C-alpha positions as CSV (number, residue, x, y, z in Angstrom):
1,M,-38.8,-18.0,309.4
2,A,-38.5,-14.7,311.4
3,R,-38.7,-11.5,309.4
4,K,-35.3,-9.7,309.3
5,R,-35.2,-6.6,311.5
6,R,-35.0,-3.4,309.4
7,G,-34.1,-0.8,312.0
8,Q,-35.6,0.9,315.0
9,P,-38.7,3.2,314.9
10,I,-36.8,6.4,315.8
11,H,-38.5,9.7,315.2
12,G,-37.0,13.2,315.1
13,W,-34.3,15.4,313.6
14,I,-30.6,15.6,313.9
15,S,-28.7,18.5,312.5
16,I,-25.3,17.3,311.2
17,D,-22.3,19.5,310.4
18,K,-21.5,17.8,307.1
19,P,-17.8,17.3,306.3
20,S,-16.4,18.1,302.9
21,G,-15.8,15.2,300.6
22,R,-19.0,13.4,301.5
23,T,-22.3,13.4,299.6
24,S,-25.5,14.3,301.5
25,A,-26.8,10.7,300.8
26,Q,-23.6,9.2,302.3
27,V,-23.9,11.2,305.5
28,T,-27.6,10.4,305.8
29,A,-26.9,6.7,305.4
30,Q,-24.2,6.8,308.0
31,V,-26.5,8.5,310.5
32,R,-29.1,5.9,309.8
33,R,-26.6,3.1,310.5
34,L,-25.3,4.7,313.7
35,L,-28.8,4.9,315.1
36,D,-30.1,1.7,313.5
37,A,-33.0,3.8,312.3
38,A,-35.7,2.3,310.1
39,K,-36.1,5.4,308.0
40,A,-34.0,8.5,307.3
41,G,-33.8,11.4,304.8
42,H,-32.2,14.8,304.6
43,G,-33.6,18.2,304.3
44,G,-31.7,19.6,301.3
45,T,-28.7,18.4,299.3
46,L,-25.3,19.9,299.9
47,D,-22.5,19.6,297.2
48,P,-19.8,17.1,298.1
49,I,-17.3,19.9,298.6
50,A,-19.7,21.8,300.9
51,T,-19.7,21.7,304.7
52,G,-22.3,22.8,307.2
53,V,-25.9,22.3,308.2
54,L,-27.4,19.1,306.9
55,P,-30.7,18.4,308.7
56,I,-31.5,14.7,308.8
57,A,-35.0,13.4,309.4
58,L,-35.7,10.1,311.1
59,G,-38.9,8.0,311.0
60,E,-42.0,10.1,311.0
61,A,-40.0,13.3,310.7
62,T,-39.4,12.4,307.1
63,K,-43.0,13.4,306.4
64,T,-42.0,17.0,307.3
65,V,-38.9,17.2,305.1
66,S,-40.6,19.4,302.5
67,Y,-41.1,22.2,305.0
68,V,-37.3,22.4,305.5
69,M,-36.5,22.2,301.8
70,D,-38.9,25.0,301.1
71,G,-37.4,27.2,303.9
72,I,-34.8,30.0,303.9
73,K,-31.2,28.9,303.8
74,R,-28.0,30.9,304.5
75,Y,-24.6,30.2,302.9
76,R,-21.1,31.5,303.2
77,F,-18.8,30.8,300.2
78,T,-15.5,31.9,298.7
79,V,-15.2,32.8,295.1
80,C,-11.8,32.2,293.4
81,W,-11.4,34.8,290.6
82,G,-9.6,34.0,287.3
83,E,-10.7,30.5,286.6
84,E,-14.1,29.2,285.4
85,R,-14.5,25.4,285.8
86,T,-16.9,22.7,284.4
87,T,-18.5,22.2,287.8
88,D,-18.4,25.8,288.8
89,D,-16.4,24.7,291.9
90,L,-12.8,23.6,292.5
91,E,-13.5,20.0,291.6
92,G,-14.0,20.7,287.9
93,D,-11.6,21.2,285.0
94,V,-10.6,24.8,284.0
95,T,-12.6,26.0,280.9
96,A,-11.7,29.7,280.9
97,I,-9.1,32.0,282.5
98,S,-8.9,35.8,283.1
99,E,-6.3,38.2,284.5
100,I,-9.1,40.6,285.8
101,R,-9.5,40.8,289.6
102,P,-12.5,42.9,290.7
103,I,-12.1,45.5,293.4
104,E,-14.4,45.9,296.4
105,A,-16.3,48.9,295.0
106,D,-17.1,47.1,291.8
107,I,-18.3,44.0,293.6
108,V,-20.5,45.9,296.0
109,S,-22.0,47.9,293.1
110,V,-23.3,44.8,291.3
111,L,-24.7,42.9,294.2
112,P,-28.2,44.5,294.1
113,E,-28.6,43.0,290.6
114,F,-28.6,39.6,292.3
115,I,-31.1,40.3,295.1
116,G,-34.8,39.6,294.9
117,D,-36.4,37.3,292.3
118,I,-33.7,36.6,289.7
119,E,-33.2,34.1,286.9
120,Q,-30.3,31.7,287.0
121,V,-29.1,28.7,285.0
122,P,-28.2,25.8,287.3
123,P,-24.7,24.2,286.8
124,D,-24.3,21.5,284.2
125,F,-23.1,19.3,287.0
126,S,-26.3,19.3,289.0
127,A,-29.0,16.8,290.0
128,I,-31.6,18.3,287.7
129,K,-33.2,15.7,285.4
130,L,-33.0,16.2,281.6
131,G,-34.9,13.6,279.6
132,G,-35.1,11.3,282.6
133,K,-31.3,11.5,283.3
134,R,-29.4,13.6,285.8
135,A,-27.6,16.5,284.3
136,Y,-24.3,15.5,286.1
137,D,-24.4,12.1,284.5
138,L,-24.8,13.6,281.0
139,A,-22.0,16.1,281.7
140,R,-19.7,13.4,282.9
141,A,-20.4,11.4,279.8
142,G,-19.4,14.4,277.7
143,E,-22.9,15.0,276.3
144,Q,-24.3,18.4,275.6
145,V,-26.2,19.8,278.6
146,T,-28.7,22.6,278.2
147,I,-30.6,23.6,281.3
148,A,-33.3,26.2,281.1
149,K,-33.2,29.3,283.3
150,R,-35.3,29.2,286.4
151,Q,-36.5,31.9,288.8
152,V,-35.0,31.8,292.3
153,H,-35.2,34.2,295.2
154,I,-32.2,35.9,296.9
155,E,-33.1,37.6,300.2
156,E,-29.6,38.9,301.0
157,F,-26.3,38.9,299.2
158,A,-23.3,40.5,300.9
159,L,-19.6,40.8,300.5
160,V,-18.0,39.7,303.8
161,S,-14.2,40.0,303.0
162,Q,-11.5,39.8,300.5
163,P,-8.6,37.7,301.9
164,D,-6.5,38.5,298.9
165,I,-6.8,39.7,295.3
166,D,-7.8,36.3,294.1
167,H,-10.6,35.6,296.5
168,A,-13.8,37.1,297.9
169,V,-16.0,35.8,300.7
170,F,-19.8,36.2,300.4
171,E,-22.9,35.4,302.5
172,V,-26.2,34.7,300.9
173,M,-29.7,34.1,302.2
174,S,-31.8,32.4,299.6
175,G,-35.0,30.4,298.9
176,K,-35.5,27.0,297.6
177,G,-33.5,25.8,294.5
178,T,-30.8,28.5,294.5
179,Y,-27.4,27.3,293.3
180,M,-24.5,29.1,295.0
181,R,-22.2,27.8,292.2
182,S,-24.3,29.6,289.7
183,L,-24.2,32.8,291.7
184,A,-20.4,32.6,291.8
185,R,-20.2,32.0,288.1
186,D,-22.7,34.8,287.2
187,I,-21.3,37.5,289.5
188,A,-17.8,36.8,288.1
189,R,-19.0,37.2,284.5
190,R,-20.9,40.3,285.5
191,L,-17.7,41.8,286.8
192,G,-15.9,41.1,283.5
193,T,-13.9,38.1,284.7
194,V,-14.5,34.4,285.5
195,G,-14.6,32.5,288.8
196,H,-15.7,29.4,290.7
197,I,-16.5,28.5,294.3
198,S,-13.4,27.2,296.3
199,E,-15.2,26.9,299.6
200,L,-18.9,26.5,300.5
201,R,-20.6,26.3,303.8
202,R,-24.3,26.2,304.8
203,I,-24.8,28.0,308.1
204,C,-28.6,27.9,308.3
205,C,-31.3,25.6,306.8
206,G,-34.8,26.6,307.9
207,P,-34.9,26.3,311.7
208,F,-31.6,24.4,311.8
209,L,-28.6,26.5,312.7
210,E,-24.8,26.0,312.4
211,T,-24.5,26.5,316.2
212,A,-26.8,23.6,317.0
213,S,-25.3,21.1,314.5
214,I,-23.0,18.3,315.5
215,S,-20.3,16.3,313.7
216,L,-20.6,12.7,312.7
217,E,-17.8,11.9,315.2
218,T,-19.8,13.6,318.0
219,L,-22.9,11.7,317.1
220,E,-21.0,8.4,317.1
221,T,-19.9,9.2,320.7
222,L,-23.4,10.2,321.8
223,V,-25.0,7.1,320.4
224,H,-22.8,5.0,322.7
225,S,-23.1,7.2,325.7
226,A,-26.4,9.0,325.8
227,P,-30.1,8.2,325.1
228,P,-31.6,9.5,321.8
229,S,-33.5,12.2,323.7
230,D,-30.1,13.9,324.4
231,Y,-29.4,14.6,320.7
232,L,-32.7,14.1,318.8
233,L,-34.8,17.2,318.0
234,A,-38.6,16.9,318.0
235,V,-40.4,16.0,314.8
236,E,-42.2,19.4,314.9
237,T,-38.9,21.3,314.8
238,A,-39.3,21.5,311.0
239,L,-42.8,23.0,311.4
240,D,-41.8,26.3,313.2
241,D,-43.4,28.4,310.4
242,I,-46.8,26.8,310.6
243,P,-49.3,27.2,313.4
244,A,-49.9,24.4,316.0
245,L,-53.5,23.5,317.0
246,A,-54.3,21.8,320.3
247,L,-56.8,18.9,320.1
248,N,-58.2,16.6,322.7
249,E,-57.5,12.9,322.5
250,A,-60.9,12.0,320.9
251,Q,-60.3,14.7,318.2
252,A,-56.8,13.5,317.6
253,D,-58.0,9.9,317.2
254,H,-60.4,11.1,314.5
255,L,-57.4,12.5,312.5
256,R,-55.4,9.4,313.0
257,H,-58.1,7.4,311.4
258,G,-58.6,9.8,308.5
259,R,-61.8,11.4,309.8
260,P,-62.1,15.2,309.9
261,V,-62.7,17.2,313.0
262,R,-65.6,19.7,313.0
263,V,-64.6,23.1,314.4
264,Q,-68.2,24.1,315.3
265,D,-71.6,22.5,315.6
266,S,-74.7,23.6,313.7
267,G,-75.5,26.0,316.5
268,G,-72.1,27.8,316.2
269,R,-70.7,26.3,319.4
270,S,-67.0,25.9,319.1
271,F,-65.4,22.4,319.4
272,V,-61.8,23.6,318.6
273,E,-60.2,27.0,319.3
274,T,-58.8,27.9,315.9
275,G,-57.4,31.3,316.9
276,S,-56.2,33.2,313.8
277,L,-56.5,30.3,311.3
278,V,-58.1,31.1,308.0
279,E,-59.5,28.9,305.2
280,G,-56.8,26.8,303.6
281,D,-54.2,27.1,306.3
282,V,-51.9,24.2,306.9
283,L,-51.3,23.4,310.6
284,C,-49.7,20.9,313.0
285,A,-52.4,19.2,315.0
286,M,-51.1,18.4,318.6
287,A,-52.5,16.3,321.4
288,D,-50.8,16.0,324.8
289,G,-47.8,17.8,323.6
290,Q,-47.2,15.4,320.7
291,P,-47.7,16.0,316.9
292,V,-50.6,14.1,315.5
293,A,-50.8,15.1,311.9
294,L,-50.1,17.8,309.3
295,A,-53.6,19.0,308.6
296,R,-55.5,21.7,306.7
297,F,-58.3,24.0,307.9
298,A,-61.1,23.8,305.2
299,D,-64.9,24.2,305.1
300,G,-65.1,24.4,308.9
301,E,-63.1,21.2,309.4
302,I,-59.6,20.1,310.4
303,R,-58.5,17.5,307.8
304,A,-55.4,15.4,308.1
305,V,-52.9,15.7,305.2
306,R,-50.2,13.5,306.7
307,V,-50.8,11.5,309.9
308,L,-47.7,11.3,312.1
309,N,-47.6,7.9,313.8
310,I,-45.5,8.7,316.9
């Protein structure tokens, strides 16, 4: 009996402009179905209400997802003053109200307190695991949720506009694991009021930008009218922040088969031009313009960490 086909070996990235109302997992699954791809994963969860940049890795690109998740992200969000909600966004139930509406000068004056390395408590409705269960499952079941503070990094936090007295629009550049819903909740409390996020959009996720993202509808059209090379980004797109190292085919074959590549012989003659690499550096090994492996420079050798079978 013939083995059932499980999708095509498609490798690369697509940056989707996620619509509101869909989970990141749902969007990823739709992209996988549209392309009939064997494997797919996303580079950082967005809340269901959120829109914007959702990088989706296909095939061997899934081995580089961690580099996107660890990268800098930029968000634009709107805080609605006067109501705190269970989810810290507009989907939750109201738990507190306030008549206080902060003015621009007061908002700007407290922003520096939220820049740099700060501590925040993630929302009760989050994917963090507590005792083996997701916090949002516990919260939905009415159970007590207690999440410990964690340190996150905020690179930039700016007030963009105040459309009316009830709303303020912010832009944030942050590191891994930062919750915009927690920022909205905490800045409202700091200003002596309460608030929640009413709109949230990710405009940058590592090397993936809002301007280069496409809608699911556009992708569906492209799938039927253009080759994958017209809309797929290279596997190494996610590796912009790590150095690339050129190898010849024989050296690349060593890495593919789990063997290290010596940088120099015993007489000091160079086999590989390592440039500015230093001990412990992670790199992308390349051959003939194609990525071969994520590798590490250690003890005078290039050692494969993850082989990319492209």
